[in-house]
C-alpha positions as CSV (number, residue, x, y, z in Angstrom):
1,X,20.3,-7.4,-4.4
2,X,19.8,-5.5,-1.2
3,X,17.6,-7.1,1.4
4,X,15.2,-4.2,1.2
5,X,13.9,-5.4,-2.1
6,X,12.6,-8.6,-0.5
7,X,10.5,-6.8,2.1
8,X,7.6,-5.7,-0.2
9,X,5.0,-8.0,-1.8
10,X,3.1,-5.2,-3.6
11,X,5.0,-5.5,-6.9
12,X,4.8,-7.9,-9.8
13,X,7.7,-10.0,-11.1
14,X,8.0,-7.5,-14.0
15,X,8.1,-4.6,-11.5
16,X,10.9,-6.3,-9.6
17,X,12.9,-6.9,-12.8
18,X,12.7,-3.2,-13.7
19,X,13.7,-2.0,-10.3
20,X,16.5,-4.6,-10.0
21,X,17.9,-3.6,-13.3
22,X,17.6,0.1,-12.4
23,X,19.4,-0.6,-9.1
24,X,22.2,-2.4,-10.9
25,X,22.6,0.3,-13.5
26,X,22.6,3.0,-10.8
27,X,25.1,1.1,-8.7
28,X,27.4,0.7,-11.7
29,X,27.2,4.4,-12.5
30,X,28.2,5.1,-8.9
31,X,31.0,2.6,-9.2
32,X,29.5,0.6,-6.3
33,X,28.9,-3.0,-5.5
34,X,25.1,-3.4,-5.8
35,X,24.9,-5.9,-3.0
36,X,27.6,-5.0,-0.5
37,X,28.0,-1.2,-0.5
38,X,27.0,0.5,2.7
39,X,24.3,2.5,1.0
40,X,22.9,-0.2,-1.3
41,X,19.6,-0.4,0.6
42,X,19.3,3.4,0.5
43,X,19.8,3.3,-3.3
44,X,17.2,0.5,-3.5
45,X,14.7,2.6,-1.5
46,X,15.3,5.5,-3.9
47,X,14.6,3.3,-6.9
48,X,11.4,2.0,-5.3
49,X,10.3,5.5,-4.4
50,X,10.8,6.8,-7.9
51,X,9.1,3.7,-9.3
52,X,6.1,4.3,-7.1
53,X,6.0,7.8,-8.6
54,X,5.3,6.1,-11.9
55,X,8.8,6.3,-13.4
56,X,9.0,3.0,-15.1
57,X,11.8,3.6,-17.7
58,X,14.9,1.7,-16.5
59,X,17.4,4.3,-17.8
60,X,15.5,7.3,-16.3
61,X,14.9,5.4,-13.0
62,X,18.6,4.5,-12.6
63,X,19.8,8.0,-13.5
64,X,17.5,9.7,-11.1
65,X,18.3,7.3,-8.3
66,X,22.1,7.7,-8.9
67,X,21.7,11.5,-9.0
68,X,19.8,11.4,-5.7
69,X,22.6,9.4,-4.1
70,X,25.2,11.8,-5.5
71,X,23.3,14.7,-3.9
72,X,23.2,12.9,-0.5
73,X,26.9,12.1,-0.7
74,X,27.7,15.8,-1.6
75,X,25.5,17.0,1.3
76,X,27.2,14.6,3.8
77,X,30.6,15.7,2.5
78,X,29.8,19.3,3.0
79,X,28.4,18.8,6.4
80,X,31.5,16.8,7.5
81,X,33.9,19.5,6.1
82,X,31.9,22.2,7.9
83,X,32.0,20.3,11.1
84,X,35.8,19.9,10.9
85,X,36.2,23.6,10.2
86,X,34.1,24.5,13.2
87,X,36.1,22.1,15.3
88,X,39.4,23.6,14.0
89,X,40.6,20.4,12.5
90,X,40.6,21.4,8.8
């Protein structure tokens, strides 16, 4: 589990279980290692943010967090491609 999960004491054991399961499911759907991927903490923060917005269903939570990650990856990819085009390296 990402280290980010251990920095907050505001959640109950049940809350942590839900968020941990959602993080694991989201990581699996993204085909990522839930502990060692470079963006595992960012995904954990997304899960926590959505949970704090009262989304408590593990399936919904994991799907929304994974979709947020996919959007961030797509945006980064587009920005990188645009930069290469402007630099004339594409």
